[in-house]
C-alpha positions as CSV (number, residue, x, y, z in Angstrom):
1,M,-25.9,2.1,5.5
2,T,-23.9,5.2,6.0
3,I,-20.5,6.1,7.3
4,L,-20.5,9.6,9.1
5,V,-17.1,11.5,8.8
6,T,-16.7,14.7,11.0
7,G,-13.9,17.1,10.2
8,A,-14.2,15.8,6.8
9,T,-12.2,18.6,5.0
10,G,-9.2,18.2,7.2
11,F,-6.0,16.1,6.5
12,L,-7.0,12.8,7.8
13,G,-10.9,13.5,7.1
14,S,-10.5,14.1,3.4
15,A,-8.2,11.3,2.9
16,L,-10.7,9.0,4.9
17,C,-13.5,10.1,2.8
18,R,-11.6,9.5,-0.5
19,E,-10.7,6.0,0.6
20,L,-14.3,5.3,2.0
21,R,-15.7,6.3,-1.5
22,R,-13.2,4.2,-3.3
23,R,-14.3,1.1,-1.3
24,G,-18.0,2.0,-2.4
25,E,-19.2,3.4,1.0
26,H,-22.1,5.9,1.4
27,V,-20.4,8.7,3.2
28,R,-22.0,11.6,5.1
29,A,-19.3,14.2,5.6
30,L,-19.4,17.1,7.9
31,A,-17.4,20.1,8.0
32,R,-17.5,23.7,9.2
33,I,-17.3,24.9,5.5
34,V,-18.7,22.5,2.9
35,P,-16.4,22.6,-0.2
36,E,-17.7,23.9,-3.5
37,G,-18.7,21.1,-5.8
38,G,-18.3,18.6,-2.9
39,D,-21.5,16.7,-4.2
40,G,-19.8,15.8,-7.2
41,A,-17.7,13.3,-5.2
42,G,-20.7,11.3,-4.2
43,I,-20.5,12.4,-0.7
44,D,-23.4,13.7,1.2
45,W,-21.9,17.0,2.5
46,R,-23.6,18.8,5.8
47,V,-22.4,21.7,7.9
48,L,-21.1,21.0,11.2
49,D,-20.5,23.6,13.9
50,L,-19.2,22.1,17.0
51,A,-19.6,25.3,19.0
52,G,-23.1,25.9,17.9
53,G,-24.6,22.8,19.4
54,P,-25.0,20.2,16.4
55,N,-28.4,18.4,16.0
56,W,-26.7,15.1,16.5
57,P,-29.8,13.0,16.1
58,R,-30.5,14.2,12.7
59,L,-26.9,13.9,11.7
60,L,-26.7,10.2,13.2
61,D,-29.8,9.0,11.4
62,G,-29.1,5.9,9.4
63,V,-25.4,5.9,10.5
64,T,-23.6,2.8,11.4
65,T,-20.0,4.1,11.9
66,V,-19.0,7.6,13.1
67,F,-15.3,8.8,12.6
68,H,-15.2,11.7,14.7
69,L,-12.4,13.7,13.5
70,A,-13.5,17.4,14.0
71,W,-11.4,19.0,16.4
72,S,-10.9,22.9,16.1
73,S,-7.5,23.2,17.8
74,I,-3.9,22.4,17.6
75,P,-1.3,22.4,20.3
76,A,-0.5,26.1,20.1
77,S,-4.0,27.4,19.9
78,A,-5.1,25.1,22.8
79,A,-2.4,26.6,24.9
80,S,-3.6,30.0,24.0
81,A,-7.3,29.3,24.5
82,P,-7.7,26.2,26.9
83,V,-11.3,27.1,27.8
84,Q,-12.4,27.2,24.3
85,D,-10.6,24.1,23.5
86,L,-12.2,22.2,26.2
87,T,-15.8,23.5,25.6
88,V,-16.1,23.2,21.9
89,N,-13.9,19.9,21.3
90,V,-14.5,17.8,24.3
91,G,-17.9,19.2,24.7
92,G,-18.5,18.4,21.1
93,L,-17.7,14.9,21.6
94,V,-19.8,14.7,24.9
95,G,-22.6,15.9,22.8
96,L,-22.2,13.1,20.1
97,L,-21.8,10.4,22.7
98,E,-25.0,11.4,24.5
99,A,-27.0,11.3,21.2
100,A,-25.2,8.1,20.3
101,R,-27.1,6.5,23.4
102,S,-30.1,6.3,21.3
103,Y,-28.6,4.4,18.3
104,P,-27.7,1.0,19.6
105,G,-24.9,-0.7,17.6
106,I,-23.2,2.7,16.3
107,R,-19.5,2.6,16.2
108,I,-17.4,5.9,17.2
109,V,-13.9,5.9,16.2
110,F,-11.8,8.9,17.7
111,P,-8.4,10.0,16.7
112,S,-6.5,10.8,19.9
113,S,-2.9,12.0,20.0
114,G,-0.1,9.5,20.5
115,G,2.2,12.5,20.6
116,T,0.8,14.4,23.4
117,V,-1.3,12.1,25.8
118,Y,1.8,10.4,27.3
119,G,3.9,13.5,27.6
120,R,7.6,13.2,28.3
121,P,8.2,9.4,27.7
122,E,9.8,7.2,30.4
123,Y,10.7,4.7,27.7
124,L,10.7,4.1,24.1
125,P,8.7,2.9,22.2
126,T,5.7,3.8,24.2
127,R,3.1,1.3,25.0
128,E,-0.7,2.1,25.6
129,D,-0.3,1.5,29.3
130,H,2.6,4.2,29.7
131,P,1.7,6.7,32.3
132,K,-0.3,9.7,31.0
133,H,1.2,13.0,31.9
134,P,0.4,15.5,29.1
135,V,2.4,18.7,29.0
136,S,-0.2,20.6,26.9
137,A,-3.6,21.6,27.0
138,Y,-4.2,19.9,23.7
139,G,-2.9,16.5,25.1
140,V,-5.2,16.9,28.4
141,A,-8.2,17.5,26.2
142,K,-7.5,14.5,24.0
143,L,-7.0,12.5,27.3
144,A,-10.2,13.9,28.7
145,A,-12.1,12.9,25.2
146,E,-10.8,9.2,25.8
147,A,-12.0,9.2,29.4
148,Y,-15.4,10.3,28.1
149,L,-15.3,7.5,25.7
150,D,-14.6,5.1,28.3
151,L,-17.4,6.5,30.5
152,Y,-20.0,6.1,27.8
153,R,-19.1,2.7,26.9
154,A,-19.1,1.5,30.4
155,S,-22.4,3.4,31.6
156,H,-24.4,3.4,28.4
157,G,-22.8,0.7,26.1
158,V,-21.7,3.3,23.3
159,N,-19.4,1.4,21.2
160,S,-16.1,3.3,20.6
161,I,-12.5,3.2,20.3
162,A,-9.6,5.9,20.5
163,L,-6.6,5.7,18.2
164,R,-3.5,7.4,19.5
165,I,-2.0,8.7,16.4
166,S,1.6,9.7,16.1
167,N,2.7,12.1,13.3
168,P,0.9,11.5,10.0
169,I,2.4,12.7,6.9
170,G,1.7,12.7,3.2
171,P,-0.1,14.8,0.5
172,G,-3.0,17.0,1.4
173,Q,-2.0,18.4,4.7
174,N,-2.5,22.3,4.8
175,P,0.8,24.0,6.1
176,N,-1.1,27.0,7.1
177,K,-2.9,25.2,10.0
178,G,0.2,24.9,12.0
179,L,0.4,21.1,12.1
180,G,3.0,18.7,10.3
181,V,6.7,19.6,10.8
182,V,7.6,17.6,7.6
183,T,5.0,19.7,5.6
184,H,6.4,22.8,7.0
185,F,9.9,21.9,6.0
186,A,8.8,20.9,2.4
187,R,7.0,24.1,1.9
188,A,10.1,26.1,3.0
189,A,12.3,24.0,0.8
190,L,10.3,24.3,-2.1
191,A,10.2,28.1,-1.7
192,D,14.1,28.3,-1.3
193,Q,13.5,29.5,2.2
194,P,15.1,28.5,5.5
195,L,13.4,25.6,7.1
196,T,12.2,26.9,10.7
197,L,13.2,24.4,13.6
198,F,11.6,24.7,17.0
199,G,14.1,23.6,19.7
200,D,16.6,20.8,19.2
201,D,17.2,19.0,15.9
202,R,17.6,15.9,18.1
203,T,13.8,16.0,18.9
204,I,12.4,12.6,17.8
205,R,8.9,11.8,16.1
206,D,7.2,8.8,14.7
207,F,6.3,9.6,11.2
208,V,3.4,7.4,9.6
209,D,1.8,7.7,6.2
210,V,-1.7,9.2,6.1
211,A,-2.8,6.2,3.9
212,D,-1.7,3.8,6.5
213,V,-3.4,5.7,9.3
214,V,-6.6,5.7,7.0
215,D,-6.3,2.1,6.7
216,A,-6.0,1.7,10.6
217,M,-9.1,3.8,11.2
218,I,-11.2,1.8,8.8
219,R,-10.3,-1.5,10.4
220,A,-10.9,0.0,13.9
221,G,-14.4,1.0,12.5
222,E,-15.1,-2.4,11.2
223,R,-13.8,-4.3,14.4
224,R,-16.5,-3.5,16.9
225,D,-15.1,-5.9,19.3
226,V,-11.9,-4.1,19.8
227,V,-11.9,-1.6,22.5
228,G,-8.5,0.2,22.6
229,P,-6.9,2.7,23.0
230,L,-4.6,1.7,20.3
231,N,-1.2,3.4,19.2
232,I,-1.2,4.1,15.5
233,G,2.3,5.0,14.0
234,A,5.4,3.7,12.3
235,G,6.8,2.3,15.4
236,V,10.2,3.8,14.5
237,G,11.6,7.1,15.8
238,R,13.4,9.6,13.4
239,S,15.0,12.8,14.6
240,L,14.3,16.0,12.8
241,R,18.1,16.1,12.0
242,D,17.5,13.0,10.0
243,V,14.3,14.5,8.4
244,I,16.4,17.4,7.2
245,A,19.1,15.0,5.9
246,A,16.5,13.1,4.0
247,M,15.1,16.1,2.5
248,E,18.6,17.2,1.6
249,V,19.0,14.0,-0.4
250,H,15.7,14.6,-2.0
251,F,16.4,18.2,-3.0
252,R,20.0,17.4,-3.9
253,R,21.4,20.4,-1.9
254,P,21.8,21.7,1.6
255,L,19.0,23.4,3.2
256,A,19.3,26.3,5.7
257,V,17.6,26.1,8.9
258,H,16.6,29.0,11.2
259,G,16.4,27.9,14.7
260,R,13.9,29.1,17.3
261,P,13.3,28.5,21.0
262,A,11.7,25.2,21.9
263,R,8.0,25.5,22.9
264,A,6.6,24.3,26.0
265,F,3.9,22.0,24.7
266,D,6.5,19.9,22.4
267,V,7.6,16.7,23.8
268,P,11.2,15.7,23.3
269,A,10.5,12.4,21.9
270,C,7.6,10.2,20.4
271,V,8.0,6.6,19.3
272,L,5.0,4.3,19.6
273,D,4.8,0.7,20.2
274,I,2.3,-0.6,17.8
275,A,2.3,-4.2,18.6
276,A,-1.3,-4.1,20.0
277,A,-2.6,-2.5,16.8
278,H,-1.0,-5.2,14.8
279,A,-2.5,-7.9,17.1
280,Q,-6.1,-6.6,17.4
281,L,-6.6,-4.8,14.0
282,S,-4.1,-7.0,11.9
283,W,-2.8,-3.7,11.0
284,K,0.9,-2.5,10.3
285,P,2.2,0.4,8.3
286,R,3.3,-0.4,4.8
287,R,4.9,2.7,3.6
288,S,8.4,4.1,4.4
289,F,9.4,7.2,5.4
290,E,11.2,8.1,2.2
291,E,8.3,7.0,0.1
292,S,5.8,9.3,2.0
293,L,8.4,12.1,2.0
294,S,8.7,11.9,-1.8
295,Q,4.9,11.6,-2.6
296,L,4.3,14.7,-0.3
297,I,7.2,16.8,-1.9
298,D,6.0,15.9,-5.5
299,A,2.3,16.7,-4.6
300,M,3.3,20.1,-3.0
301,A,5.6,21.0,-5.9
302,A,2.7,20.2,-8.4
303,G,0.5,22.6,-6.6
């Protein structure tokens, strides 16, 4: 049978496809632009345009599990175009869920955002039952997507789970897409340029290795009895000041920092309680921040 991955050329999608192929799975990968030579990877590549009304029934034929990673916005772009974020991304998910009603037994795994759906935390680490008060259009859209998963599960029996992922890091993240503070810091340091820091260096983030996130996603796809949502992170907070210090140790030199005003859509802290994911998926992160950072910098330096 076939596993479907949407957003397959993104940071998480490409890592997920590689791991699924390594495990011998048949993968149907969807992306807005199909990579050249993609067929050589043993993956069935198809074009997906969320805004154009995908032919979901044709794409779902023969599929057992869907990893729906396609999402056209980041917090900054969602803030500037919230209507497009809602119609394209949430609308695209609803279209998938509506089509999935005709495919009993299919499993849908959706990557929500542990960094934005909760808003400003009332306590750390944050559990899944923490009040949800997102401060960004991006977080509102992710939370709306979770609500549609719940609706279609309760009303139509569509089997799904949302994973609230913190801040994945590792090789393969495109710094030009505006996500990943560690990736941006690494690119600047490698180019001997100042690191751009928005807001306060005391801002806390929960950094988790992309390979550990992929492992959690695959486990969530296999466990059809687990509903979620589940937090996926390292379960440990690290300030941006600590990140810069770790990078200075790696590069063996001080790094210049260019401060910029804080952005309204950034929360001051994100640390996720991952006990539920451990209990329900037998999952826990295996890679340390230092290991992930070294792999990321080495990969970026190698080009």
